[in-house]
N, C-alpha and C positions, 0 to 999 in steps of 0.2 A: 265421423264426417258422417252426412247426411248420406242413407240409401238412395236419396232420389235427389236427381236435379234439374232445373227447371227450362223449359224449353216453351218457345212461341210457334206459331203457326199465323194463317188470317184471321184465324176463329178467336184467339189470344194466347194465357198462357196457359200449361197445365204439368204436373211432375210426371217425370219418364226416372224408372232405375239407370242408378248409377251408370252401371256397365252399359247398357244397352247400344248396340249400334243404332237401333230405329229413333225415330225422331217422333213428333208432336202426332203426325195423322196416325201412322202404325198404333200409338197408344190413345188416340179418341176409337180407334176400331175394334180394340182390347176392352176397353172401356164401354162402348155399344153394342157389340156383340156377344155376350157369355151364351151359348146360344148350346153347343155339344163337345165344346172340346176336340171337337175333330177339325184338323189344321191341312191344307193343300200339300201334296207329299212332298219326297225331297225331292224328284222328278218334274214336276210344276216348277219348281225353286231354282231348280238347273240351267229348266227350260227360258225363265225370266233373265238368270243371270246372262245366259247363250245371245238372248237378245238385246239387251244390256253393253254386251260386250261390242258384237258387230253392229249395233246403231254409234257407239260412241267411235269405232273404225270409220265407219262411211264419212260422221258428222267429219272428223279430223280430215280422209283423202277431202270430203267437199269443201272444204275449207273455213266451217263453222265452228269450229272448237280446235282449242290451243293441241299441238301435241302432249303438252306436257300434263294438261288434266285431262285428255282420252286416254293416253296408257296406264296412268292413275286408275280411272276409271274400268280399262282393261284388265290391269292388276287385279282389283276387288274384284273382279267378276269372276276370273279364272280360280280365286279360292272357295270363292262358292262353287263353282263347278265342281272344282275336286273334294265336295264335300263340307266344305267347312262352316260353320256359322250357323248351321240349321236351327238352332234354337231361339233364333233371331227372328223365325218369320213364325211367329203365333196366331198370325189371326185367325180367326173361325173362319171354316167353309162358309157356312151361313152366315153373309153382311153384305153389303151391295153387292147390287147384281153384276154392275157391270166389271166388280173386281179390282175396282179400282183402290181401294185400301188395300188388298196385297201387289197390285203395282207399286202404290205408293210404299207399302213397305220396302220392296228392293228396292227402289229410287233412295230411300233413307239409307236403310244399311251398305248399300252400296259409297254411296256418296261419304258416309262418316268412312270407313275402310281408304276408299281414294283420298280426303281427306288428308288421312294418319299417313300415307306412302309419296303423298304430294306435299305434305307442308302449306298447303295452301286451301282456303277454303272452295271444296266442290261442292255445289248445289244441286239437291236432288231431283228441282226440278228443272231449272235453268239450262244444268250440264247434264246430267244422267240421264233425264226423259225429253234431250232435245229432241224434233224433231216427230215428237210420239204425243201419244194419249191409252191412258188406259182403253178406251175402246177399240184400238189396234193392237197394245199390247197383250192384253189378255187372249182376244181369239187367238192371235200368232200363237203365243205361250201352249193354249190347248192343241195346237196344230204339231209343234215344235214337240214338246214331251212324249203325244202321240208317235210320235214319226218315231221318236229313238225306240222308246220303248217298242214299240212294234220289230223296228228293225235289226234293235239288235239283242230285243230279248226273245219275243212273240215267236217270227218267223222263224230264227232259227230254233228255238222248241218244237214247233209243231215240221221240219224236216229230219227232226231227232226223233218225234213218234210216228212218223209216215216210215221211217230207216228201221224203226225195231218192228214196228208190227210186221214190217217186209222180211227181214230178219227168223222172226219167230213163226211165219208161211213159210219157208223154207226149212223150216228147222221140224215143223208137225203139220206141215200143209197136207201129207200124204194120207192123214189119218182121216178115216168117216164117222161121222156122228150123226145123231138123229137130229132131224131139222127139226125146226117148230113155226108154227104159223099160230094165233090166237093163244102160245104158251102151252100149245097141243100139239101132239105128238106130227111130225109130217116126213116128207120122203127126204132120204138121206142129204148128207152136204159133207164137204170135207173141209176142213180148218184151213186149209190153204182158201177156200171160197168164204167163209163165214171171215176172216182178216183182212181177203179182200176186199169185202165193205165196208170195215169198219177203214181201213186204211183211206179208201178211193174217199169217203166220208170227210178222214184231215186236210188231204188232197184238194178238196172239191173247196172247204172252207176257207184252205190257204188261201186260194187262189181269187175267193171273193174280197179277202180283208187286202191282198195286194190289187187289186181294181180299186177297191174303196181309198185307198191308200192316196193315187195317182191326184184325189182332187185334196188331200188333208197336205201335202208336198207345197199344194200354192198357197199363197200366203197373203192377208189383210193388211201385213205390215206398210203403209204409208199413206193407208188411207186417213191417221189419225182421229178426228172426233165423229164424223159425221158420214167417212167414206171420200169427201173432198180432196182431202189433201193439205188443210189447210196447217200454214206453219211449217212444213215438210218441203225440203229442194225437193224438184219435179224428179229429180236425179237420184233418190233417195234410195228409192223400192226398189230398184235394179241394184243398187252399190249394195245397197244391204243382204240379202238375199245372196250377194256375190262371197260377201265376206262371211254370212251364216253356213253358207253350203260346204265352204273349206274348212269351218271351226269343225263342224257336226259330222261331215262327210258322205251328207245326204243331199242330193240337190234339190233344194226348192227353189220356188221360182216366187214373181211377183202377181198378187191374182189378177186374172181377165177381167173381177168387177168388185172392186173394193165394198162397196155396197150390200154385195152378197155376204162376204164374210164379217161385214160386223153386221150387218142389220141380220142374220140368220146363222145356224147351226148346222146347218144342211148337210154339210160336209161329213160331222163327224155324228149323224142323226144316222147315215148311211155305214157307216165305220162300225158302229156300236150294232146294227142291225147284222152286220158279217159277224162280229163276236159274237153275238147272240146265234147265232144260224153254227158257229163254231162248241160253242157252249153244249144246244142240244146233239149234236154227234157225240163229244163226250159224256155224255150222258146215255146216251144209246149205251154207246162204248161200255162205258161203268157200269151201267144194270144188267147187258149181258157179260161179264164177268161175275156179278156176284150173281145170278141165276147159274152158270152152269159152273160155280164152285161151291155151290149151296150142298149142304150136310154136314160132316161126312157120311150117315148111313142116313138119313128122312127127305136128301135133297137129289137134286141132279148127281150131283157129282164126277162132274164128268174133266176138272181139271181142277189143283190145289193149288192157291195162290202161297204165296210165301208169307212164313208165319212172320209176321213181325213186332208184334207185341201180342201181351196176355187179352182176350176178347171178357175177359166178365172178373166183377170185381166178387163174384159167389160161387161160380161157376168153375172149378179148376177143369185145365184144359181144355177151355172153348177159344179159340182165334177167328177173328171175324174178319172181313175183307175191307180192312181202313181206306187202304188208297183209294178203291172204287166210290168208296163214300165219301170219302172228303173229295173225288172229282164230281159226283153228284151236289154236293152242297154249294162247289165253286159254279157250276152252271144254275142251278138256282139264283145263285146270286148276281150273276152275271145277265140273266135275262131279267131280275128284278131293276140291276141297274140299265138297264136297256129301257125299262117304263119309262123309269124316270127322266133318265135325258130324252125320251120323246115327249113328254112332256115339257121338259124345260126347253129343248126346242122348240116351243109353240110358242114360247116367249120373245120372241123378236117382232118386236113394237116397236112402226116405223123404218128409224134410223137405228137402232140397237137393240140384240139380246140380251133379258136381264136379268138371265139366270146362269150365268158365267161358270162360276166356280164350283154351281154342284154339278155341273155339267163336266168339268174340269173333274173332281173327283173321282166320279162314277166312269169314266170313261177309261180315267188313268189305274184304277182299282182294278176294272174289267181285263184289259191289258196284261195286267202283273201277274194276278190270280192265275188267266190260262196260263202265259207264259210258267206259270212254277207247275200250278200243276199233270200241264201236259209231261214234262218230264218227267214228273213223281210216277205218272200213269204208264208211259215206257219204260223205267229202269227197275220201279218196285212193283208194275204187278204184269206187263205183257211180256218183258224179256225173262220174266225169272219163274213164270208157270209152270206148270207140269201137268202133263195129260194122263187122267186113270184109263189107260185102255181096254182095262177088264172090264170098266162100267160102258163104256161106251159098246162095247160088244155086247154084253148083256142086252142094253137097252137094243139095239140096232136087230138082234133075230129072234125077239120079241115084240118088233114093232108093226102092228097089223095094218100098218099102212105101207107098208111095201107093196100089198095087191093092188095100189095103182098100175102096178108094173103089167097087169095081168089085163088091164081093161081091153086092151087089143084085141086079145086073144079069144077071152071067155066076156067080155060085155062088162057093165058097168052095174049091175044088178046083182048077179053071181059074186063079181070080185066083193062087194056090199056085204052078202050073205054069209063069206068067207072069212073076211075082215070082222065081221062082229061073233063069228066063232072063237076065233084066233082068241079074241078080244076076253070072251065070257068066260072061255076054257084055260086060259094062262099057257096057251100052247102055241109054240113057233107057227109063224102062218105056213112055212113052207110043207109042214104034218097035213095043216087042214087043206091046204090048197090039193094036196097029191091025193083023199081022201074025196074030195071033190070035184075034183077036173080028173081026164083022160090025158093030162100034159104028166111026163116022164120025171121022178126028181131028178134028171141031169137036166133035163128043160127046166125046170124050177127054179135050180139050182144056178143056172142059166138066167132065167130070166129077173130073178130077185136078189141077183147077185148087188148088196149094197154099193159098192164101187163104183160097178158099171152104170150105177143109178145115178149116179153125181154127175155122168158126162149128158147126161139130156137127150133128146130125141126119143124117137121111134125104136 
């Protein structure tokens, strides 16, 4: 038997693999775009299936699609939502800027499955794509897939990370360490204070993402080709959003302006900006962990991260901070993705943005990466690190910057002289201060108590 079958569309006849569920337009896209080997992720394909499912249910309710065809489409879509048939979506990310090839890929696969289920022909355009255009489907799929990943993966991961930092703070927060500014010794801080900064970064980034999602929940479906809603029932958008919200478990609403959602990707650009903020926060936390873990002999050695794997192929016994390093690389990728999304977001020409597939690929990769690394950062770095208390105490007692606490008593100039002497002679600050001031040792110990200095004030 031949490995191919012949199919036709409005442009003619061509060969398609015998067992492919897709049809002519998908095959043309495969032939036209052998660019990267990158395909749109499963989360995007499932969003397309959710859209086609809700559209079929809406068109049935509105009286435009017979129930047997609608239910066949609904069942076919459910198979894709459940993770089946992912190999049937081979279209390259770098394709037509509207994503028409991916929309038709979904239409054709769903039509083939629905035809098998119903026993009669279900057409990809006339039935599966009824009341729709690629120009409103793909922007809607970007929003729906982003919302699903953010709500069900990223936000729970950030909550887990924040709670893990808080638990760690309760465990080690009472311990005092040398603060650092410009990577140089500064006044002491507690672990609770350091970790509170981390937690607030994560919580603030999370708040920004939640706010950005409000615009993501507004969908352009119903605007069809240019935003006017041509060939769609006037009731379609509201009905569609009702079904989609029920199916997905997220409250979606029709856009206040379809021209906005189809002609621009501003809402996604804004969401990407908030993801970049989270990436920057993760980078800061990852680098703090790496610095505090540095050593064990020639670095700061304030903490010891959990040993997860051998760190060198040539140096026996070496262990590296692999999770913070992975987190830093994720942050770099997300920041780069944001640059791509920003440039792509500028490609709204009149009534359509024409870089939709690359926007979809990058925003979904950013959300997925951040969700995954946030859990790893929580579970394999923050929850498990141990504090080297002896190392903390050694640096605290020799920290010349503690003399800052004497400024109100002896003045800045004399305090600077004492600090320099302590540093040059490698002696504890309290010894040098006792030699060069009239303060008693008891007074000095009280004034230079690191724990007390973390409380601030005079």
